[in-house]
N, C-alpha and C positions, 0 to 999 in steps of 0.2 A: 622234720624235713627228711625227704628221701635222700639216700647217699648219692652224691654227685648228680643231683637232679638236673643241673644245668647242662650236662652232657648227655643225658638219657631221655630228656623230654623237650618238646618244643615249648616256646613261651606260653602258648595258649593252654597247655596242659598243667601249668604250675598252679599250686594252691596259693593262698594269700601269703602265708609265711615264706614260701619259697620265692615268690615274686618280690617281696620286701627285702629278702636277704640278698638279692642281686644288687641292690643299691650300695655303692661303695662309700657313700657319705661325703663325696667331694664338695657338694654344695654348688657346683657350677650351674645346675639348672635353676638355681635361685637367684642368679645374677641377672640384672636388667640387661636386656639385649635388644638390638635393633634388627628386626627381621623383615625384609622386603619380600612381598609376594608378587608374582606376575599376575596378569589378568585372569589366569586360570586358578589362582590361589596356590600355585606351586612356589616352593622356596628353593632358591639356589643356596646350598649349604656354604659355598665359598663366599657369599656376600653377607652372611650373618656376622654382626659385630657385637662382641661381648664387652660390657663395661665391668669395672671392679665394684660396682654399686649393687648391693643385695637388697632383697626383701627386708622389710622392717623386723621380721621374726628371726632373722639370722643372727647368731652369736658370732661375730667376726673373729673373735679370739679362738674359738673352738672349731668353727666352720659347720656347726650343727644348728638346725632349726630349734628354736626355743619352745615351740608348741607343735611339733610334728603331727601328733595324733589328731589335733583339733585345728590344724593350720587353716583350713578353709572356713572355719567359723570366724577367724581373725582376719583373713585375707581371702575374701570370696573368689577373686580371680586367680588364686593360686592354681596352677595347672596340676591336675592329678594324672600322672602317667599311667596309662592303661594299655592293654593289648590293642584295643580299638584305635587309640590315638597315636600309638607309637609310630606307625608308618608315616605320619605327618610331622614327626619330630626328629628328623634326621639332622637337625641343627644341634642335637645333643653332642657333647664332646666325644672325640674319637675313642677315648678310654671307657666310655659308659658301657657297662655290662649289658644293659637292655639293647642298646644300639648294636653292640658287637654280636650278641647272640642272634639278634634279628637278621643281621647280615651274614650269619654263618661263621663268625669268627670266634676265637677262644676268649676266655676271660683274661684280663691282664694278669701277668705273673704275680703281681703284688696283691691281688684281690683277697679279701679276708676268707672267702670260701676256699681258697687254695692254701693260704699261709696258716690259717687257723690261729693266728696270733695278731691281735689288734695293734700291738706296739710295732711289730715288724711291718705290718701293712701300712701304718701311718708313716713310718720311717721311709719305706720304699715309695710311697705316694709322694712324699716331699722330694725324694731324690729324683723322681720322674717328673717333677714340676706340676703335680696334680693337686687340686684342691684350693679352696678359698680361704682356709684358716690363716689368719695373720696378714692377709693382703686384700681385704675387702673393707668397704665402708657401707653404712646403712643408708637407705634411701630417705630415712626420716629427716625432714627439714631441707632436703636437697631440691633445687630447682631443676626443671627439665633442661635448661640451658647448661647448668653445671654438669649434669649427667652426661650430656653430649660430649663433654671434654674429657671424659673418663674411660674412653675405649681402650681396651687392653689387647695384647696379642698372646697372652699366656694360656688361653683356652684354645686348644686345637680341635677343630671340627673335622 
C-alpha cells in the first residue's frame, strides 16, 4: 500500500488492498436495516433504521464476518461496497471511512490506518460506541416480525 494513500488519492484511484484497508471492521454494514426509498429510488439517510440483527455469517462475539473472502457464495445478496455503488450507500454509518472520504472528510482518529495498532483501534472504537461486537444477534431462525422489534439507535448515520 502507498503511504497515507487515503489522503493523497481519491477513492477511484485506490488499488484493491488500499480499498479493503479502509474498512474499519465495525460490522455495521452487515446489520439488517430498514431503508425506505422514494419514488425516484432516493434514500433519506435520516429515515434509515438499523437493527441489532446481523447477517448469518457475522460472528457476534468478535464483530467479524466468518467468511469474508467468500461471503457472496454463502449470502448471494450480500452487498459488495464498490466505488460505483458508494454514492447510493450514504446510509452507511457516519464513521465509515468510505463514506467519510467520499464526502471529503478525514478518517476517524481511531482508524487502524492512523493508529497502526489494532488493540488501540478496538479500544477507541468501543469508547466511541462503534461496532457490532458483543451487541448483535444472528438473523438465523429469526422471524421478520421479531426483527422489526430490534431497531437500535447506536448506529449513527
